[in-house]
C-alpha positions in Angstrom: 96.8 71.1 51.2 94.9 74.5 51.2 92.4 73.1 53.7 95.2 71.8 56.0 96.9 75.2 56.0 93.6 76.9 56.9 93.1 74.5 59.8 96.7 75.1 61.0 96.2 78.8 60.8 93.0 78.6 62.8 94.8 76.6 65.5 97.6 79.2 65.6 95.1 82.1 66.0 93.2 80.2 68.7 96.5 79.6 70.6 97.3 83.3 70.4 94.0 84.2 71.9 94.8 82.1 74.9 98.1 83.6 76.2 97.8 81.6 79.5 98.7 78.4 77.6 101.8 80.0 76.2 102.9 82.4 78.9 101.5 80.9 82.1 103.6 81.8 85.1 103.3 80.4 88.6 103.0 83.1 91.3 106.2 83.8 93.2 106.3 82.1 96.5 106.5 84.8 99.2 109.4 84.1 101.6 109.1 86.6 104.4 111.9 87.3 106.8 110.4 87.6 110.3 111.6 90.8 112.0 114.4 90.6 109.4 116.0 87.3 110.2 115.6 86.9 113.9 117.2 83.5 114.1 120.4 84.9 112.8 120.6 88.6 113.8 119.0 90.9 116.3 115.3 91.5 115.5 113.9 94.6 113.7 117.1 96.4 113.0 118.5 97.6 109.7 121.4 95.1 109.4 118.9 92.2 109.9 116.7 93.5 107.1 119.7 93.8 104.8 120.9 90.3 105.7 117.4 88.9 104.9 117.7 90.6 101.5 121.0 88.8 101.0 119.3 85.5 101.8 116.7 86.1 99.1 113.5 87.0 100.9 110.7 88.5 98.9 109.1 90.3 101.8 110.6 91.9 105.0 108.3 91.4 107.9 108.5 93.9 110.8 106.5 95.6 113.6 105.9 99.3 114.4 105.0 101.3 117.4 104.7 105.0 118.1 106.8 107.4 120.2 105.4 110.3 122.2 106.6 112.7 119.4 104.6 110.6 116.9 107.5 108.9 115.2 106.9 105.5 113.7 109.5 103.2 115.3 110.2 99.6 114.2 109.8 97.5 117.4 107.9 94.3 118.2 106.7 95.6 121.6 105.7 99.1 122.6 108.2 98.8 125.4 111.8 97.6 125.8 111.7 93.8 126.1 114.0 92.4 128.7 115.1 89.6 126.4 116.9 92.0 124.0 117.3 95.4 125.7 120.1 97.2 127.6 119.4 100.5 129.4 121.4 103.7 128.8 123.5 103.0 131.9 124.6 99.6 130.4 122.4 97.6 132.8 120.2 94.8 131.2 116.5 95.4 131.3 114.8 93.2 133.8 111.5 91.4 133.2 110.0 93.1 136.2 110.6 96.6 134.7 110.1 96.2 131.0 106.5 97.4 131.0 107.6 100.7 132.6 109.9 101.4 129.7 107.0 102.5 127.6 108.0 103.7 124.1 104.7 105.6 123.7 105.8 107.8 126.6 109.3 108.3 125.2 110.7 110.6 122.5 112.5 109.1 119.6 115.7 110.5 120.9 115.2 108.8 124.2 114.6 105.4 122.5 118.0 105.7 120.8 119.7 105.5 124.2 118.7 101.8 124.6 120.6 99.0 122.9 118.7 96.1 121.4 121.5 94.1 119.7 124.2 93.2 122.3 122.3 91.1 124.8 122.5 87.4 124.0 119.0 86.2 123.2 117.9 83.2 125.3 115.8 81.6 122.5 118.0 82.5 119.5 121.6 81.6 120.5 122.8 81.8 116.8 122.1 85.5 116.6 125.1 87.6 115.6 125.5 90.3 118.3 126.1 94.0 117.6 125.4 97.4 119.0 122.0 98.4 117.6 119.0 100.8 118.2 115.4 100.6 117.1 115.2 102.3 113.7 112.5 104.6 112.3 110.3 103.0 109.6 111.4 105.6 107.1 115.1 104.7 107.9 114.3 101.1 107.1 112.7 102.1 103.8 115.7 104.3 102.9 118.3 101.7 103.8 116.6 98.8 102.0 116.1 100.9 98.9 119.7 102.1 98.9 120.9 98.5 99.3 118.7 97.3 96.4 119.9 100.0 94.1 123.6 99.2 95.0 123.1 95.5 94.4 120.8 95.7 91.3 117.9 94.1 93.2 114.2 94.9 93.1 112.7 96.5 96.1 111.0 93.9 98.3 107.6 94.1 99.8 107.3 95.3 103.4 104.9 93.4 105.7 104.3 95.9 108.5 102.4 94.8 111.6 100.5 97.5 113.5 100.8 96.5 117.1 97.7 97.4 119.1 95.1 96.0 121.4 92.0 97.7 122.9 93.5 97.5 126.4 96.5 99.5 125.2 94.8 102.4 123.6 96.2 105.7 124.6 98.5 103.9 127.1 101.0 102.0 125.0 99.8 103.2 121.5 97.3 105.5 119.8 93.9 104.3 118.9 93.6 102.5 115.5 92.8 105.5 113.4 95.7 107.8 114.4 98.0 104.9 114.6 97.2 103.7 111.1 97.3 107.3 109.7 100.8 107.8 111.0 102.1 104.6 109.4 100.3 105.3 106.1 101.9 108.8 106.1 105.4 107.3 106.2 104.5 104.8 103.5 103.1 107.6 101.2 106.2 109.7 101.8 108.4 106.9 100.6 106.1 106.1 97.6 105.8 102.5 98.6 102.0 102.0 98.7 102.2 99.2 96.2 105.0 97.4 98.0 103.4 97.4 101.4 101.2 94.9 103.3 99.7 96.1 106.6 98.9 93.3 109.0 97.4 93.2 112.5 95.8 91.0 115.0 93.6 94.0 115.9 90.7 93.8 113.5 89.8 97.4 114.3 93.0 98.4 112.5 92.1 96.3 109.5 88.6 97.6 109.3 89.8 101.2 109.4 92.4 100.3 106.7 89.8 98.7 104.5 87.4 101.7 104.6 90.0 104.5 104.5 92.9 103.0 102.5 91.3 100.2 100.4 94.2 100.1 97.9 96.7 99.0 100.7 97.1 95.2 101.0 95.6 94.0 104.2 96.6 90.8 106.1 94.6 89.3 109.0 96.8 87.8 111.7 95.4 85.0 113.7 96.9 83.7 117.0 97.5 80.0 117.6 95.0 79.9 120.5 92.2 81.6 118.4 90.0 78.6 117.5 87.2 80.7 115.9 86.4 79.0 112.6 87.6 80.7 109.4 84.1 81.7 108.3 83.4 83.3 111.7 86.8 85.1 111.5 85.7 86.7 108.2 82.3 87.5 109.7 84.0 89.2 112.6 86.3 91.1 110.3 83.5 92.3 108.1 85.3 92.0 104.8 87.5 89.7 102.8 91.2 90.5 103.4 93.9 90.1 100.8 95.9 87.8 103.0 94.9 85.4 105.8 97.9 84.9 108.1 97.4 82.3 110.9 99.8 80.6 113.2 101.3 77.6 111.4 99.5 75.2 113.8 96.1 76.3 112.5 96.9 75.6 108.8 95.4 72.5 107.1 95.0 71.6 103.4 91.3 72.4 103.8 92.0 75.9 105.1 94.4 76.6 102.2 91.7 75.5 99.7 89.0 77.5 101.4 91.1 80.7 101.3 92.0 80.2 97.7 88.4 79.6 96.8 87.7 83.0 98.2 90.6 84.6 96.4 92.6 85.0 99.7 96.3 84.3 99.9 97.4 82.2 102.9 100.7 83.1 104.6 101.4 81.3 107.9 103.8 82.3 110.7 106.3 81.6 112.2 107.7 78.6 110.3 111.2 77.7 111.5 111.5 74.0 110.7 112.4 72.7 107.2 109.9 69.8 107.4 107.1 72.2 108.2 108.2 74.5 105.4 108.1 71.6 102.9 104.7 70.3 104.2 103.1 73.7 104.1 104.3 74.4 100.6 103.0 71.0 99.4 99.6 72.1 100.7 99.8 75.2 98.5 100.3 78.1 100.9 101.3 81.3 99.1 104.2 82.1 101.3 105.5 81.7 104.9 107.1 83.9 107.6 110.3 82.6 109.2 113.1 83.6 111.5 115.4 81.5 109.4 115.1 82.4 105.7 118.4 80.6 105.2 116.7 77.3 105.7 114.4 77.8 102.7 116.2 76.0 99.9 113.4 74.5 97.8 
């Protein structure tokens, strides 16, 4: 009997030294609301982000641009897109003129004269329409945190895309260093460094982020037409990012495994079909970005 008790005690001690066996938790699947919830509400506006929170997203995905007075504005394009924008005189923005409505040449006050919530969206007919303006990034942070406090919810993560291209430098946006510095300053001011992901298609942005702000989570965005092999993408980037975020069409089970073998999370975009959501999750992706977070029920 004494021998049996000693054996059982040894097993108990061994089990205690391996907490993973007793307290192993699966990582939380990262459901990201694209531009808030673009399929349901006008994109990149505060009501859309709050609606996405109601729908249970874990991360709010958004885009930022810079005004002439160096304000960080939440907007997908550095101009007023004709699909969603109405001019101060009430006229709808035309496709032929949208590039002339350059936010980088406007003050923040000027941008607030344009509406981006009333015009019916040709590709998202389910959108709830409302008068809306492009908000500042700090306004989004403040509004989301206030909503979370009021509803007893944890602050989500914010996946912020820095929108830049070499051809647009000093025309539609600053160069990567000043652009990134302005965004980071807003993040620091809000105390949200641990809650933020910075993503970009522009590897110059990610390279600067990696060297100057290594504690910030970095996500490499990959376009659907970019057929450069994964290993070549990493070679081009010059470091291993925290997250690899390709268009959903580029994802395969093999790519998921390759990323995980390197300690990289894989979060594809933009996944708007339930069957695609189910398939990608069965392959082991770490999250997905969607215009319709209401469709994610599993």
